[in-house]
N, C-alpha and C positions, 0 to 999 in steps of 0.2 A: 145067656141070650146070645145068639149068633151076631157076629160083627166082622168087619173087615179087619184082619190082623194088622197090628202096628209093627213096622220094621224098625228095629233099633239101629241107630247110626253106627255103633261099634260092630254090628254084624254085617256091615257092608264094605265093599271095596270099590275102587275105580270111580266111574262116573257117578254112581249113586252116592258114594261117600262125598264127592265134591258138591253134589246137589244139597246134601245135608249141611255141608259147611256154609253154603250160600244161605240156606234157610236160617241157620244159627246166627249168621252175621246180620241178616235182615231183621230178625225178631228178638235176638238176644237169648232165645231158646230154640230148640228144635221142636216145634209144635206137633201135637199128636196128629193134626190133619196132614202135615207133611209126612209123618211116619206112615199114615194110611195111604197117601198118594204114592209112596215109594214102592208099593206093590206093583206099580207101573212107572218105572223111571221116566218113560216118555211123558206121562201125564204130569209128573212132578216137574220135569224140565219145562214143559209147556206153561204150567202155572207160574213158575218162578220167572220164566222169560217174559211172559205177558205182564206180570206185576212190575218187573224191572223196566220194561218198555214204557209202561204207563207213567213211570216217574218222569219221563221226558215229555209228557203231554202238557197241554196248557192248564190242566186241572191240578191245583196245589194238593199236597199230601193230605191236608186237613179235609179238603173237599172229597178226595177219594175215600178217606175214612168215613165221612158222612154217608157216602153212597153205600159202603159196606154195612154200616149200621142200619140204614133203611132197608136194604135188601134182606138182611138177617131178621129184622123185625117182621117184615112182610112174610117171610118164609117160616116164621116161628122157629128159627134155628138159634138156640141158646149158645151153642159153641161159637158160631159166627158172630153173634151179637156180643158175646164176651170178648172175643179176639179183636173185633173191629173197634169196640169201645175202648179196650186197653190201648191199642195202637193209636187211636185218635187222641186219647187224653195224655198218655205217657210219652208218646213219640212225636205227636203232631200238634200239641198245644191246645186241643179242644177242652173247653170247660164241661163239667157235668151237664149243665143246662143246654149246652150246644148238642151234646149227645142225645139228650131227651128230645130236643127239637128235631134232630135228624130221625129219631125213631118215629116221630109223628109226621115226617115228611116235609118239614119246614125249616127255615133258617132266618135269622134276622137280616143277613146280608141279601140284597135282592138277587145277585148272581147265584149265590148258593141256594137260595129258595127256588130259582128257576131250574138249577141242576137237579134238585131233589124232586121238584114237580115233574120234570121230564122222566127221571128215573122211576118215580112211582107210577106214572102212566105206562111206561114200558112194562113194568112188572104186572100191573093189574090187567093190562091188555095183551100180555104175552108178546110184546113187540109191535102189535098192530095199533099203534097210536093213531088218533084221529088227525085230520088235517088241521083242525083248530089247535090241538095240543102241539103239533109240530110247528105251526106258525107262532104260537105263544112262546115256545122254547126258543125258536129262531130269532125272536125279537130281542132276546137278552143274551143269547149264546151264539158263538161262531159255529159254522158247520163242523169244523174239526172238534169242537167241544162236544157236539151231539154224538159224533162217532166215538169219541173217548168215553163219554158217559155210557154208551151201549157196551163198550168193551169192559168198563168197570163193573157194570151190572152183571154181565156174563161171567166175569171172573168170580164175583161174589156168589153168584148162583152155583158155580162149580164147587166152591169150598163148602157152601151150605148143603148142597145135595150130597156131597161125599160125607160130610159130618153126620147128616141125618140118616142116610141109607146105611152108612158104615157103623153107626152107633159109636162114633168117636167120643171117647171120654174127654170132658172139658179139662183143660190144663191152664186156664186163664181165670182171673177173678170173675166170679159168676155174675152175669147180667142176664136176667130171664126176660123173654118177650112178654111174659105175663106180669112183670113188675109194673106198678103204676107209673104213669108219666105225669109229672107235676104240671097240670094244665095252666097254672099261674105263670109258668115260664114261657108259654106259647103265644102270648099276645104281642 
């Protein structure tokens, strides 16, 4: 099956090798999606730079992971769902039920629920949220949060689309968008 080739870190030099080192440091591995992105070092740098910049946003790491989970679930991207679930649980302290809630677009915490509600509206309306959705999100979230959520959604869409279009092999513990979500966890 055709796919976007994976560039192995040891086959690179210079800036691309440094980018791989950044990805390795951030994730503990050099993920296959980064190896696919390395076909365009500019794209890999942009992805890593935006991800690093979002670490300075008002959105905690666990919230950003929830957004990645939601986006991947909505896009039917098992690679992204597996990666964001792993990062969320292993690196950001989310529990499995919190990942399931994020897959369903909800959270127990009101602010996280507002974040996911706005992110879901963005995805489902391809950015063209209604005035009511924007007002509802703005009641719970600062304007900076809204912009940061949009950036997080865009970043996750990029890794999802690359994973799907490039047929990137999953190198994370598998979580499938078709896995059942325990609805008893969602009340």
